[in-house]
C-alpha positions as CSV (number, residue, x, y, z in Angstrom):
1,M,0.0,0.1,-0.1
2,K,3.0,2.3,0.9
3,K,4.3,1.6,-2.8
4,L,0.9,2.3,-4.3
5,L,0.7,5.8,-2.4
6,I,4.1,6.8,-3.5
7,T,3.6,6.2,-7.1
8,C,0.1,7.8,-7.2
9,F,1.9,10.6,-5.4
10,T,4.7,10.7,-7.8
11,L,2.4,10.5,-10.9
12,A,0.5,13.2,-9.2
13,L,3.8,15.4,-9.4
14,Q,4.5,14.8,-12.7
15,L,0.8,15.7,-14.1
16,G,0.9,18.7,-12.1
17,Y,3.9,19.7,-13.8
18,I,2.6,18.9,-16.9
19,L,-0.4,21.1,-16.2
20,Q,1.7,23.7,-15.0
21,A,4.2,23.7,-17.8
22,Q,1.7,23.9,-20.6
23,E,0.7,27.5,-21.9
24,P,-2.4,27.9,-24.1
25,T,-2.1,26.9,-27.7
26,T,-4.0,28.9,-30.7
27,D,-4.4,26.2,-33.6
28,I,-3.5,28.2,-36.6
29,F,-4.2,25.3,-39.0
30,R,-6.4,22.4,-38.7
31,K,-6.8,19.5,-41.1
32,D,-10.0,19.2,-43.6
33,Q,-10.0,23.3,-43.3
34,D,-9.7,25.8,-46.6
35,G,-9.9,23.1,-48.6
36,Y,-7.0,21.2,-47.5
37,S,-6.9,17.6,-46.3
38,C,-3.9,18.2,-44.3
39,F,-1.4,20.9,-43.0
40,R,2.0,19.9,-42.4
41,I,5.8,21.5,-42.2
42,P,5.5,24.5,-40.1
43,A,7.9,27.8,-40.2
44,I,8.0,31.1,-38.7
45,V,9.7,34.3,-38.4
46,Q,8.8,37.8,-37.4
47,S,8.8,40.3,-39.4
48,K,10.8,44.2,-39.0
49,T,7.5,45.4,-37.8
50,G,6.8,42.5,-35.6
51,T,4.1,40.6,-37.6
52,L,4.3,37.0,-37.0
53,L,4.0,35.2,-40.4
54,A,3.1,31.6,-39.7
55,F,4.0,29.0,-42.8
56,A,3.1,25.6,-43.5
57,E,2.4,23.2,-46.4
58,A,-1.1,22.7,-47.5
59,R,-1.7,19.2,-48.8
60,K,-4.6,18.8,-50.7
61,N,-6.0,15.3,-51.1
62,S,-4.1,13.5,-48.3
63,C,-1.1,14.2,-45.5
64,S,1.2,12.4,-48.1
65,D,4.6,13.9,-48.7
66,T,3.9,14.2,-52.3
67,G,1.2,15.2,-54.5
68,D,-0.9,18.7,-54.7
69,I,0.9,20.6,-52.1
70,D,0.9,24.4,-51.9
71,I,3.1,26.8,-49.7
72,V,0.7,29.0,-47.5
73,L,0.8,31.7,-44.8
74,K,-1.3,33.2,-42.1
75,R,-0.3,36.5,-40.2
76,S,-0.8,37.8,-36.9
77,E,-0.2,41.4,-36.3
78,D,-1.0,41.1,-32.4
79,G,1.8,39.0,-31.1
80,G,-0.3,35.7,-32.0
81,R,-3.3,36.0,-30.5
82,T,-5.5,36.4,-33.7
83,W,-4.4,35.4,-37.2
84,S,-5.2,36.2,-40.9
85,S,-7.2,34.3,-43.5
86,L,-5.4,31.7,-45.6
87,I,-2.6,33.2,-47.9
88,I,-1.6,31.1,-50.6
89,I,1.9,31.5,-51.7
90,W,2.7,29.1,-54.0
91,D,0.2,26.6,-55.9
92,D,1.5,25.2,-59.0
93,G,-1.3,22.6,-59.4
94,E,-0.7,19.2,-58.9
95,N,2.6,19.7,-58.0
96,V,4.7,19.7,-54.8
97,C,5.9,22.9,-53.2
98,G,7.4,22.7,-50.1
99,N,9.9,22.8,-47.1
100,P,9.2,26.8,-46.4
101,A,12.4,28.3,-45.1
102,P,11.9,31.7,-44.5
103,V,14.2,34.7,-43.2
104,V,13.7,38.4,-42.6
105,D,16.2,41.0,-43.7
106,Q,16.3,43.1,-41.0
107,E,17.9,46.1,-43.2
108,T,14.9,46.3,-45.6
109,G,12.2,44.0,-43.9
110,R,12.3,42.3,-47.2
111,I,10.9,38.5,-46.0
112,I,13.0,35.8,-48.0
113,L,11.3,32.3,-48.8
114,V,13.5,29.5,-50.0
115,S,11.6,26.4,-50.8
116,C,11.5,23.3,-53.1
117,W,9.3,22.1,-56.0
118,N,8.9,18.5,-57.5
119,L,6.4,17.0,-59.8
120,G,3.3,15.4,-57.7
121,E,3.9,12.1,-59.2
122,D,7.6,11.8,-58.5
123,H,7.7,10.2,-55.2
124,E,10.7,10.7,-52.8
125,K,12.0,7.3,-53.4
126,D,11.2,7.5,-57.1
127,I,13.9,11.0,-57.0
128,I,16.5,9.1,-55.0
129,D,16.3,6.3,-57.5
130,Q,16.5,8.5,-60.4
131,T,13.5,6.6,-61.6
132,S,11.5,10.1,-61.4
133,K,10.2,12.3,-64.6
134,D,12.0,15.2,-62.9
135,S,14.1,16.0,-60.1
136,R,13.9,17.8,-56.9
137,R,14.7,22.2,-57.6
138,I,15.1,24.9,-55.4
139,F,13.1,28.5,-55.7
140,V,13.3,31.8,-53.9
141,L,10.1,34.0,-53.4
142,Y,10.2,37.3,-51.7
143,S,7.5,39.5,-50.1
144,D,8.3,43.5,-49.4
145,D,4.5,44.2,-47.6
146,D,5.1,42.1,-44.5
147,G,4.1,38.5,-46.3
148,K,0.8,39.8,-47.9
149,K,1.9,39.4,-51.5
150,W,4.4,37.5,-52.8
151,S,7.0,37.6,-56.0
152,V,7.0,35.2,-58.7
153,P,9.1,32.0,-57.5
154,K,13.2,32.1,-58.8
155,D,14.8,28.9,-59.7
156,I,18.5,28.9,-58.1
157,T,19.0,24.8,-58.4
158,S,22.0,25.6,-60.5
159,S,23.5,27.4,-58.0
160,V,22.9,25.2,-54.8
161,K,22.8,21.7,-56.2
162,H,25.7,19.4,-57.3
163,S,24.4,17.5,-60.5
164,D,24.8,14.3,-59.0
165,W,22.4,15.1,-56.0
166,T,19.0,13.8,-56.4
167,W,16.6,14.3,-53.5
168,Y,17.2,18.0,-51.9
169,A,15.2,19.7,-49.2
170,T,15.8,23.2,-47.4
171,G,15.0,23.6,-43.3
172,P,12.3,23.0,-43.2
173,C,12.1,26.0,-40.5
174,H,13.7,29.4,-40.3
175,G,16.7,30.7,-41.8
176,I,18.9,33.0,-40.3
177,Q,20.7,36.4,-40.9
178,I,24.3,36.5,-39.4
179,Q,24.8,39.5,-36.9
180,N,28.5,38.7,-36.4
181,K,30.8,41.7,-38.1
182,K,32.6,39.8,-40.4
183,Y,29.3,38.0,-42.0
184,K,27.2,40.5,-40.9
185,G,23.7,40.5,-43.1
186,R,24.7,37.0,-44.7
187,I,21.6,35.0,-45.1
188,V,22.1,31.5,-44.3
189,V,19.7,28.5,-44.8
190,S,20.2,24.8,-43.8
191,A,19.4,22.4,-46.2
192,N,20.0,18.2,-46.7
193,H,20.4,16.2,-50.3
194,M,21.3,12.7,-51.3
195,V,24.2,11.5,-53.6
196,A,23.0,9.4,-56.7
197,G,23.8,5.9,-56.2
198,T,23.7,6.4,-52.6
199,K,21.6,5.8,-49.7
200,S,22.6,8.3,-47.1
201,Y,21.5,11.7,-46.3
202,H,24.1,14.7,-45.8
203,S,22.9,18.0,-44.4
204,Q,24.9,21.1,-46.0
205,L,24.1,25.1,-45.7
206,I,23.5,27.4,-48.8
207,Y,23.9,31.3,-48.2
208,S,23.5,34.6,-50.1
209,D,25.3,38.1,-49.8
210,D,22.9,40.1,-51.7
211,K,19.8,40.0,-49.8
212,G,18.5,36.6,-51.4
213,D,19.1,37.3,-55.0
214,T,22.0,35.1,-55.6
215,W,22.7,32.0,-53.8
216,K,26.2,29.8,-53.0
217,L,26.4,26.3,-51.7
218,G,28.4,26.5,-48.5
219,G,29.9,23.8,-46.1
220,V,28.3,20.3,-47.0
221,V,28.8,17.7,-43.9
222,S,30.8,14.8,-45.0
223,E,29.6,12.0,-42.6
224,H,26.5,10.6,-43.5
225,G,23.4,10.5,-41.9
226,G,22.4,14.2,-41.1
227,N,18.8,15.2,-42.6
228,E,16.4,17.7,-41.7
229,S,18.3,20.3,-40.3
230,S,18.5,24.1,-38.7
231,V,21.1,26.6,-38.3
232,V,21.9,29.0,-35.0
233,E,24.3,31.7,-34.9
234,L,26.2,31.5,-31.8
235,G,27.2,34.1,-29.1
236,N,30.8,33.8,-30.6
237,G,29.9,34.2,-34.3
238,E,30.2,30.6,-35.3
239,L,27.3,29.1,-36.8
240,M,25.7,25.6,-35.2
241,L,23.8,23.1,-37.8
242,N,21.7,21.0,-35.8
243,M,20.2,18.0,-37.8
244,R,18.4,14.8,-37.7
245,N,19.8,11.9,-37.5
246,Y,19.6,8.7,-39.2
247,N,22.9,7.3,-37.7
248,R,20.9,5.1,-35.0
249,E,23.5,2.7,-34.5
250,E,25.7,5.5,-33.3
251,S,22.9,7.6,-31.4
252,K,19.2,8.3,-30.4
253,T,20.3,12.1,-30.4
254,R,20.4,15.1,-32.3
255,S,23.8,15.3,-34.3
256,Y,25.5,18.7,-35.1
257,A,28.1,20.7,-37.0
258,I,30.0,23.8,-36.5
259,S,30.9,26.4,-39.3
260,K,33.5,29.2,-38.2
261,D,33.6,31.3,-41.7
262,G,29.7,31.7,-41.9
263,G,28.6,29.0,-43.5
264,E,31.0,28.4,-46.0
265,T,32.7,25.2,-44.7
266,I,31.5,23.3,-42.0
267,S,33.1,20.9,-39.4
268,K,32.6,16.8,-38.8
269,M,29.5,15.6,-37.5
270,H,29.2,15.0,-33.8
271,Y,26.3,14.2,-31.1
272,L,24.4,16.0,-28.9
273,P,23.4,13.5,-26.1
274,E,21.0,15.5,-24.2
275,L,18.7,16.1,-27.2
276,I,17.2,12.9,-27.7
277,E,14.8,12.3,-31.1
278,P,13.0,9.7,-32.8
279,I,14.1,10.6,-35.9
280,C,12.4,14.1,-36.8
281,Q,12.8,17.7,-37.5
282,G,13.5,20.2,-34.8
283,S,14.1,24.1,-34.7
284,T,16.9,26.0,-32.9
285,I,17.6,29.7,-32.3
286,N,19.1,32.1,-30.1
287,F,17.6,34.1,-27.9
288,M,17.8,37.7,-28.5
289,R,18.4,40.1,-25.9
290,S,17.6,43.5,-27.1
291,G,18.2,42.6,-30.6
292,K,21.6,41.3,-30.0
293,I,22.8,37.7,-30.0
294,S,23.4,35.7,-26.7
295,N,24.9,32.4,-25.5
296,Y,21.4,31.6,-24.8
297,I,20.4,28.7,-27.2
298,L,17.1,27.2,-27.7
299,F,15.9,23.7,-29.2
300,S,12.6,22.2,-30.0
301,N,11.3,18.5,-30.6
302,P,9.4,15.5,-29.7
303,A,11.8,14.5,-26.8
304,S,11.3,10.6,-27.0
305,T,13.7,8.3,-28.3
306,E,11.0,6.1,-30.1
307,N,7.7,8.1,-31.0
308,R,6.8,11.6,-32.3
309,E,5.6,12.7,-28.9
310,K,6.2,15.3,-26.0
311,M,6.9,18.3,-27.7
312,T,9.5,20.3,-25.4
313,I,12.0,23.3,-25.6
314,K,15.4,22.7,-24.3
315,L,17.7,25.7,-23.2
316,S,21.5,25.7,-23.3
317,E,23.3,29.0,-21.4
318,D,26.5,28.1,-23.0
319,N,26.3,27.9,-26.8
320,G,24.7,24.4,-27.3
321,Q,27.2,22.8,-25.0
322,M,25.2,22.0,-22.4
323,W,21.2,21.7,-21.9
324,P,20.2,21.8,-18.1
325,H,16.9,23.6,-18.7
326,T,13.7,21.2,-20.1
327,Y,10.2,22.8,-20.7
328,L,7.4,20.2,-21.8
329,V,4.9,22.4,-24.2
330,Y,2.7,19.3,-25.0
331,P,2.6,15.6,-23.7
332,G,0.8,14.2,-26.4
333,P,1.5,13.3,-30.3
334,S,3.8,15.9,-31.8
335,A,6.2,16.3,-34.1
336,Y,7.6,19.0,-36.5
337,S,8.3,22.5,-34.7
338,D,9.9,25.9,-35.2
339,L,10.9,28.5,-32.7
340,V,10.7,32.2,-33.0
341,N,11.8,35.4,-31.0
342,L,9.0,37.8,-30.2
343,S,9.1,41.7,-29.5
344,D,8.4,41.3,-25.8
345,G,10.9,38.7,-24.9
346,N,9.2,35.5,-25.0
347,I,9.2,32.7,-27.1
348,G,7.2,31.6,-29.3
349,L,6.7,27.9,-30.8
350,L,4.9,27.1,-33.8
351,Y,4.0,22.9,-33.9
352,E,2.4,20.0,-35.1
353,Y,0.2,18.3,-32.3
354,G,-2.7,16.1,-32.2
355,V,-5.0,13.9,-29.8
356,N,-4.8,10.6,-32.1
357,N,-1.9,11.2,-34.1
358,P,0.7,14.7,-34.5
359,Y,-0.8,15.8,-37.9
360,E,-4.4,17.1,-37.0
361,K,-3.2,20.4,-36.0
362,I,-0.7,23.2,-36.5
363,G,-0.7,25.5,-33.4
364,F,1.3,28.4,-31.9
365,T,2.0,28.9,-28.1
366,I,3.8,31.5,-26.2
367,I,6.2,30.5,-23.5
368,P,7.4,33.3,-21.3
369,F,11.3,33.0,-21.2
370,N,11.7,33.1,-17.6
371,K,9.6,29.9,-17.5
372,L,12.1,28.2,-19.6
373,K,15.1,28.7,-17.0
374,K,13.2,27.0,-14.1
């Protein structure tokens, strides 16, 4: 009986922690809404004027990764309390327009969106096996009016993809604009690819020094296994590429690599034992203090080694070396996410979640920064 009471007390404490940890979540996208069957792959940025821009893939007929997929957006001008109606950014008929990776140019306010395209009938496996009708292409779009209207997509594939690369994906989540003096203003976006004739993924960086007009291929991680990734600028001016990790024989945790030259080259792959994952996308940001880079790094993902569940934010106070602070956002089914710094010093999280599976909704929640340090 004593053991039973202790167990019940422990469970009650855990439940209490969960209830205390959770902040209200506002649903931005829901399945079977606005003429789409499913919404996936969230990305979010805050514009120079303070408008929040929540991006997603709108999947027309199912939750499948292929088929008729458009890139869509909703805007919030009141800090995430209310959101606009759906804005369709890129609809190319029955083809795939996806993997949104937005970045805000802090000088001009231009919102740059790097993304990917492929024929709707070409599956990822077919593209990898080179049996597809076409391949994977990379495009850039931009908005100069806070996300209300968007430019025609511009193909940048030849600048950022080698001819023997098959599959290619940007992000998916926000990119960054470097603040370090030497590379200040450079736009950097994370990505991944697969080389023809192989079955392993590699992560890489692409960058632009002219506000997204032209692009170059940066550092490529030589070791296999890095996939969907997020790049963050550290307090010392280096860049950290945080990667989804397919090397399960090595570790059920995230992997990372460091660039010391603004993304032009990158180090070997290492692992982050405190950042466990079930093989899923994750997001990183630098906590900005008065618009300045700090040593505080935030990371979000479903913190489980087996299932996509337990959406969690972890905080490092030493440029990502140790992650002592953990905050459970949502204990149930959850998957992809993206973090954003808010004007009031708090943190916003856009994430996939649901009751029966992680792909029912994409919601937005605001977490006071001081709660992340408890």
